[in-house]
N, C-alpha and C positions, 0 to 999 in steps of 0.2 A: 178702197176700204174692204176688209174681209167680211164675208157674209157670216150669218149666225152659225152655219155648219163648221166654219173655221174657228170661230171664237169659242163655241160651246163644245168642247171635246169630250166631256163626260161630267158626271155629277161631282159636286164640290161641297161636301159637308163642311160645316163651320170648323175651322182649325186645320183642315186637311192641307198638307204642303206638297203632296205628290199624288200620282195615281195610286200607288201602293197604299198610301196613307188613307186616301178616300175609300178604297176598297175595304180596308181594315175597319174604318169607322162605320161603314154601312153594314158590314157583317156583325159587328158588335151591337149595333142598334137593333137589327132584326132578331138577333139572338135574345136580347132583353125583352122584346115585346111579343115574342112568340106565344106565350100562354094566353094572352088576351086578344091576339091578332084577329081571329075570325069574328069574335063578338063585336069588336070595335068596328071592323069593316062593315058588318051588316047594319049596325046602328047608324054609323055616320053616312052611309049611302042609302039609308032607308030601304034596305034589301035590294036596291037596284043593281048592285054588283052581281047578284045571282043572274039577273036578266042579261047583263052584258056577257057573261061567260056562256050562258045557254045560247045566245045569239051567235057567238063566235063558233061554238061547236056546230050549230046548224049550218052556217056558211061553209064550214070546212068538211061537211059530211061527205061530199063526193070522194074525198081522200080517205076519210075515216071508215067508209064503208068497204074499202078494199081490204080483203082479209090478209094480204101479205104486206100491207103498208106498215112502216115503222115511223113512230112519232116521238119527238123529244119535246117535252114541256119544260122549257128553260126558266130559271128563276121561279120555280113552281110554288115556293112558299109552303103553305099547309096543304096544297094539292087540289084546291077547288077546281081549277081549270082542267087539271089532269083527269079528275073524276068525270067532268062534263064531256071531255073528249072520248074517254073510254066508253061512256054510255051511248055515244052516238054511232058506234060501229065496231066491227071486229078488229080494227087496226091495233097493233101492239104499241102501247103508250108507255113511255118512261118519263118519270119526273126527276128533275135535277135542280139543286139549289146549293149555295155555299154556306148557308146558315144551318148548322146542325140541329138546333132546337126546332126550327121550322119543319125539318124533315121528320123529327120525332113526332110532331103533331100530325103530319101527313100520314105516317105509318100507323099511328093510333086510330085515325079515322078509317084507314083502309082495313085495319083489323076489326073494327066495329062493324064495318060493312060485311066482312067475311063471316062474322058471327051471326048476323041477322039474315044475310042473303048470300050464301056461299057461291051461287051462280053469277052474282053481279060481277061484270068484268072490272069494275072499279076496285074490287077487293084483291085483284091480282097485279096491280101496278107496282113495279119496282121503283123505289125512290133512292136516288144516289146523291152523294155529296160531291159537288163539282163546281168549279169556278167557270163562269160563262166566257171568260177571256182565255182560258186554258182547258178546253174540254178533253176529257179522257176517252174520246171516241175516234175511231179511224175515219179517214177521209171518206166522203160519199156514203154515210151510214143511214141517213134518214130521208124519208119522203116528205116529211113536214116537220118544221121546228116552230113552236109557238112560244110566246112569252106574254104574260098578262101582268101589267103594272110592275114589271121588274126591269125592263130595258132602260127606263129612265135612271135607274140607280147604278148603271155600269160606269166604271171609272173612265172608260174610253169607248164612245159609241161606234166609231168607225172600226176599231179593232174588234169590237163585239160582232159587228155585222160581218166582218171578214172571217172570223172564227166560226160563226154560224154557217156561212157559205161553204167553208171547208168541209163541215160534216154533213151538209145537204147533198143528196144525190143530184146528178145533172137533171135539170127540169124540176127539182124539188121546190117546195113552197115555204116561204117565211111568212108568219103572221104575227103582228105585234098589236096587242090591245093595250092602250096607254092613256093616261089622263092628258088633257091638253087645255090650254087657256081659252075660254070662250071669247068671242069678239066683244068690243066695247058696247055698252048699252045697259039698260036696267037689269037684265038677267045676268049679264057678265059682272056687273057691279055687285049684285046680290051674291053671286058665286064667290067672288073674291072676299067679300065681307065674311061669308060663312067659313071659307077655308083659312083665312088669316086670323079671324077673331074668335070664332066659335069652336072649330074643329080642334085646335091645339088644347083648349081647355077641357073638352069632353074626352079626347084621346088621352091626355095627360092624367085626368082624374081616374079613368078606368084602368089604365095601364101602369100608372106610377112613373111613366117616362115621358114627360111633356116635351123634352127635346126632340124625340122621334117624330112627334106630331107637329112640331114647329118646322122640322126639316121638310115634311111632306109638301106643304104649300109652297115653300121656297124652291124646292126641287122642280115643281111643276112650272112655276113662273119662269125659271131659268131654262127649262127644257126646250128643245127644238119645236117650232110650230109645225103643223101638219105638212105643209109644202116643203119645209126645210128637211124634215125627216125623209120624205119621199125623194128629194134631191140627193140626200146623203146615201140612201140605198142605191140609187142609180150610180153614183160615183164609186161606190164600193163594189160595183160589178153586177148588180141585180138587174133583171129585166122586168119591164112592165109594172113598176111600182104604182099602186093605187091606194086610195084611202077613202073611208066613209067616216063621217062625224056624227055622233049620236048624242042624245040627251042634252039638247040645247047647246051643243058645241063644247061639252065638257070632257068627252071621251072620243078617242079616234081609233079606228081599226085599219091598220096598214097591211097590205100583202104585196109580195114580190116573188119572183122566181129566180132560181139559179139557172144560168144559160145551159141549155141542153145539148 
């Protein structure tokens, strides 16, 4: 019987009939919710999403403190992780996403930072429109590739890992911050009740697009478990995949390196 890494090849939004169709539906969904995306994230996570990104930047600081390091924040959305990474060191950070309206919001936030604090490195981040499965970068371009809450939405996880590995320099690091299902028990049951019953109502009410916030819990429940993602990273050619689970088992932080 195939394991989950074989069965779960990528996200499957309702009605998607192919990988290309899944990718199109995800892009359309994030295009629609971009105007309210940040506000809903902070409300639904009770601001804990800020802590997750700050912790990610802190862990990756040894790379970010290298002045010549180049960093790609993939599936960057409105840029929150990109800003956290840029604030943690002098490394050159680039944000990339395939949803144009998300990048518009990221650029607006960057421009606001430039207006209030011109010396803030977050104000100088370039944000580019790019598909994670077909990146417009040369081989071996980056010392670090990150993605926060976006990898789960790829239409093909293994293809995404291999494309990221292509643009990583030998010895470079991949870091994935992603939701995961907590183990069974009272806390896990409370989490599932909140994600399946409460979150779609609040997200739909604020954004006007309830389908997007119905997709979210479904995509998490179908996504690879932490050990399965680590195994897939190893199968895709990465070395030393490791992970940490945060906030009662609801979020996982994976890292691995490209062979040097």
